[in-house]
N, C-alpha and C positions, 0 to 999 in steps of 0.2 A: 562571368562570374566563376571564380574559382570554385574546385570541386570541394564538397563536403568533407569536412574531419567526423568520420563515423567511430562510434563508440565499440562496434564490433566488427568482424570481417564481413565481407560479402557472402562468404561463404556460410557463416553462421545466420545471416538474415534468411538464405536460400533454404537452409535447412527447418527454419520457423516456418517459412511458407510453405514448405512440403509436409510438413506436420499439420497445420491449418488446413490444408487442401485435403488430406486425409481424414481429418474429423468431420469437415465439410461433406464428404463424400457418405459418410457414416450415417451422419445426419439427414441425408437425402438433400442436400442444397446446391446450387451450382454457384450462387454470388453470395457474399456475405456484406453487409455495411456495418463496418465498424466503427462505434463512436465513442467506446472507451478510449481516452487519451492514453492510457497505460498500453493496451492492446497497440493504439497507432503507432506509438513508440516502438512497441517490441518487433511488429511486423517491419517498420518501414524505417527506425531511428528519429522521426520527426518530434522534435521537442519545442514547444513553446507556450506560453502563457495565451493560448487562444480558444480555451476551450470552454469562454462565455460564450461564443458565438458558435453557429450550427457547423460541424466540421464531421469529416469521416475519413476512413480508408476504406477502399473497396477491393476486395478480393474475387477476383472472376475465375474462371475455368484454366485460365492460362497466361504466361507472361508475369510482369509485375504487378504488384498491387497498384492501386489508385490512388493518390491523396486528393482529396476535395475539401474546399475551406474557403474562407474569405479571400477576395482577392489581394488583400495587402498582406496577408501572412503565406502568400505562395512563396516570396523570398525566403521564408524561415524555413520551408518545405526544403527549398534549393540548397540552403545552408546547412542544413541537418541530416535530411533523408536522401538515400542512395538512387533516389528514382529519377528516370529521364523526364527531358520536358513535355513529352507526350503523357505522361503519368501524372501531371502535376496540374489541377483543375483549380483555379480561382473563379467565384461567382463576384457579380458586381455588387458596389458597395449598396446599392438600393433595394437589395434583398435582406438588409440588416434590420431586423426589428421592424419589418413593414406590416402593415395590416392590409396589404393588397397582395403580395405575394410570400413565397416562403424559398429559403434556398433547396429545400428538398424537389421542389418544381424543376428547376436547373438540373439537379442532380438526375432527377427524372429523364430530362432530355439527353443528358450525357451518355446513361445508361442505353438509352435507344440508339444513339450512334453506335455504339459498340455491339448492338445486337444482343444485349441481355434484357431486353424490357419484357420478354414472357419467359424468362427464365423463373427458376425455384430459388426466390430469394430469402435470406436469413437477416434477420435484424435483430440488435439487443434490445429486447423490449423492455426490460428491468434494469435500467443504469441510469445514472444522474445526468447524462449528456444527450438523451434521445428523447424528445418530448411527443405527447400525443399528436399534438400539429403536425409533426415531423412525419410522423405515420399516417396520418390523414393524406398528407401531400403525396406520399408513394402510393398509397392506395388508389387515388383519385387519377394520377397522370400514367401510372403503371397497372390498366385494368388488367391486361393479359398475364400479370406475373401471379405466381403464388407464394405467398408469404408466409414464413414461419417464423419463431421465435428460436433465436441463437443466443441467448444469454448467456455469458460465462464460456462458450465454446473457445474463444480465443484464450480467456484466462485459465481454464484447464491445460491447454498445451504448454503454458508458461511453470506450471508446478516443478519441474524438475529442473534446476539450475545447471547451466553450462558451467565450466571451469572460470571462465570470464565473468561471468553473472557472481559467481562466488567472491572472485578478486575484489570487485566491487563492493561486495557486501562487508568483506572483512574491512576495506578501507573505510566504511561507512561506522563499522564498529569502533574504528580507532579515534573516531570523531565523537561519538557518543562517551566513550571513556573520557574525553577530555572534557566534554559537557558536564559529566557526574564530577568529574574532579573539580571543576570551576564551583558547582552547587555546591558541595562539601566544603570549600573554602570561603566561599562567600555568605553562605546562608546563616544570619543570626540574628538574635533579636533586636528590632527596629530597623533593619535592612528593608527597602521599600521593594515589593514583589516586582513592579515595573522594572526596577532597576536591576533585579536579578534576572529576569529574563532576557535584558539588554547584554547581560554578562553571558547568558547561555547560548544566545545568537551569536556572540562573537565567538566562543567558543567551537561552537559547530561551522561557524561558515570560514574565518579568518584562515588563511594560507599557513601553513606550519613548515618550515624549513626542516624540521626533523623528519616530518612524514613526506614532505615532498608534494602536497597537495592541501586544497581547501574543500569546503564543503558546499553541498546544494540546498536549496530551499526544503522544508518537509512538507510532505502532504497533510500534516495534522500539526496545528501551533503546539507551543507547551502548554501541557497540563499541570497545574500547580495548587490544588486547592488545599487550604488548609483547614484544620479543626472540624465543626460540624460541615463545612463545605465539601469536606472531602468524603463525604456521604454520596456525593454526586460524580460520577466517574469523569464527565467531560467538561468540567468548569476550567476557565483559562486563570488569568489574574487580573489584579487591580493594582492603584497604587498606596495601597495602605501598607504600613511598616508590619513586618513579621512579629508573632507574640509570642512570650514564653508560654509552656504549657501545652503547646498544640503540636498535632503531627501533620506535616506536609507530603503528600507523594508528588516526584515529578515524574511524569511519563513524557519522555523524549524520544528524539530520534535522531542519530547520525545519518547522513546523506551524502552519499557520492555517486554522479551521474544518474541521478533519480533512484538508486537503489537504497532502500532504507536497511537501518539496524536501530529497531525501538528498544528503548531498555527503561525500566522504571526502578526507582529506589525510593523509600521514604526516610524522611530526616523527621526528627524530634527534636524540639528546642526545648531544654529544661530535661526535669526528671520524667522519663516516662511513665506512664501508667501501666497498672497489671494489664489491661486490655492489650496495649501493644505490645508486651512482652510475650503475652499468650498468643497473639496472632503471629508473630515472627516465628515462635517454635512451631505452630501448627502448618504454617506457609511452607516454612524451609525443609519441614520433613515430608510435606506432601509433594514438594517441589523435587527433593530428591526421587521420590518414589515415581513421578511423571517421567523424570527424565531418565529412569531405570528402565521405561516402556518405549521410549523414544527410539527405536532401530526398525530399519529395514525389515518388511515383513508382517510386523504388526500393525492395528490399525488405529486411526485417530483417535477412538473411543477409548483404546488401552490406556492412552496417556492420561485421558480425562478422568478415566474410572480410578486409576493408580492414585491420581489427585485428590479426587473427591472420598474416596474412601479413607483417608487419613485425615479429610475435615471433618467427616462423618464421626470419626473416633473422637475428636475434641468437640463436638457438639455444634461445629459451626456450618451454618447454611449458604451456600452459594448458588443461587438460581439463574447462572447464566454460563455461557461456555468459558472454556479455560483457553481459548488460542486460535489461533487462525494464520492461514499463510502468508507471508511477506515478500517483498522484493522489490521491484520497479513499480514506482507509483506516482499519482498525482493526487492534488485537492479533490475531493474532500476527506480521503480516507487512503491509508496506507496498507490496508489489507488487499487481498487479490480477490475475494468475495467468491471463493469457492468451496472447499471444505471447513469443517470447522473440529476443535478439539472438545468434543461436548459427547455423552452417552448415546449412542444411536448412530454415530457417524461411522460406516463401517469401510471407508475408504483406506486402502491398503498402503502405509507409509512407503515410500521409495526411497533409496540412496541420493542426495542431494535436494530434497524437498528442504524448504526453509520455513520455521515458523516462529511467532511472537507466542510463547507460552506465558499467557495472560493469568496469572494466580490473584489478579484484585480482590480485595475485598471493600464492599461499600455498603456499610451498615448505618442503622439509624441516625448516629450523630458523629461518626468518623469513618474514615478509611484509609486503607493499607495496600500499597503495593511493592511486590518485589517480584520482578519478570526476567526473563531470558529470550534472547533471540538465538535459535538453535538451527544447526543443519543436521537432518537426519542421516545417520552413517549406519553401516551394516551390524555394528556391535554396539552402536551408543551415540549420542549427538556429540556435535561439538557445539559449544557455548560461544558465540561469536565475540562477544565483550568480556573482557575480565575488569570487572567491578566488584569490590567485597558485598557478598551477597548477605546482606543483614540489616537489622534497624540501624540507621546512622543516629547519633545521640550528639547533641551538641549541647553544653551546659550555657 
């Protein structure tokens, strides 16, 4: 089989593993079992839609990481990861959805072969891809291991982006610009939501000769509720025509090589109500205040406090966070699941951290979103995408 085409240099992958091992040492673990597909990709390059079965990357005390997954997906590891044959382990298909055996039974045997069975082993206890049954199997078959929770240990190492990662996110930004341009062009009274989503996907995925690249699938599908449905932040779409007199927010992301640039804008069909005009004024002023605080050396909560202070001035209550880190991701979420832009988060902002500044408002019978994806700089942020920051009105 020919060598895989990697999205990053071997040197960058080596630096990532070294950072992870330093964090492992600080956490007092010798081995970690990483089941978050974003972390698996970040450490090894592995990229496949195989996270619906048990899989992981194991980082031991030395050597390259080890990919472990379903046997039929092993060729996917050979095609996308830099790992050698001895570090790609596939399990037989009779482990899949079996009531008699579990894939972690087999992983335990493989860890024993590497003399890791009695090590201090960290697992990601609180994520979408590591089950209670998986943990029970490891405990049963590795009785001499000392287990601990290393949820988000690798995620935190991903917080500061490399120049190559930022290049991919800027490419994703070009795609989300094209997607919003399509929305503003196509969105009109009578146009069916399902057809609009088809247009959005085409804009986000189709190869562009001018850009020189096409897009990847997003970790979250397009969110575009209208009217009272927009009071709920995570509704998707239906096949009904769009109506006059309603506001619709569009929360979407451009994606390039799994790197995301989320961006939200709101479109009102017809004459906007005073509620939307007032929301636009407050949110834009609050965003300016938050962006002013988005610089290296400040804290996550400084961005949030600046934004919330403006909302409070206008008598608007937002009882949820106003942002989260972004970058490499797989379904069901494009956030990195570490820090948050909210009061009380004392995480120090560093240059080249990346966030979705999520200033959405979801009220009793309406919703409004204007957001930006930003890169933290020494003197202020870079807004990755260039889409007019306003309420878009179409008569």
